[in-house]
N, C-alpha and C positions, 0 to 999 in steps of 0.2 A: 538552522534554517534548511529546509528541503529545497534542493536545486532541481532534482529530477527523480523519477521512479520508473523502473523498467522491469517488465516481466520476461523472464527467460525460463522456458520450460514451466515447471511448477513452482518457481521461486520468484518473489518480487524483491528487487534490490532498490533500496532508497539511499540516495546520495546527497552529500553536502558539497560545499565549494571544494575545489581541488580534487574532485572525483573520490572523495573520502566516503566510504560506505558508513552510513549512520546505523542501519539495521537491515536485516533480511527476514523474510517470512516464507516458509514453505506453505503453499496453499493448494498444491495439486494442479494438474493440467486443466481441470475444468473451471478454475476460478478466472475472474476477469479483473484486470486493473482498470477501474472506472475513471480514475483521475487523481490528481494531487494538487495541492497548493503549497505555499511556503511553510505551512504548519501542519498539514494533514495529508493522509493517503487514504483513498477509498478503494476497497477491494470487494467484489461481489462473489459470493459463493451461493449457488442456487438462486433463491429469490431474496436473500438477505444481503444488505450492504453493510460492511464493517468499516468504521472510520478509526484510523490510528493516528496518534500525534507524532511529533518529530522524534520522540524517544522510542517509538514502537509500541506504545501502550494503547490498548483499545479504549476509545473514549465514547463511542456510541454505535448502535446498530439501528437499522431501519429497513423497512420493506423496500426492496429494489423494484424498479419499474422495467 
């Protein structure tokens, strides 16, 4: 389960309970962490939003607003 996601520089860190890192992704300084839930993290690069699951696998993309 995802507890929090934080962007530092060009890297998004995704954490589970106990401050354990589930996964990280280098997305560059221009990306935006749009949000997260207990099961997904959404990162915007340009005009595309990428949704990743709790294992860090890409599950969908969509046009960002």
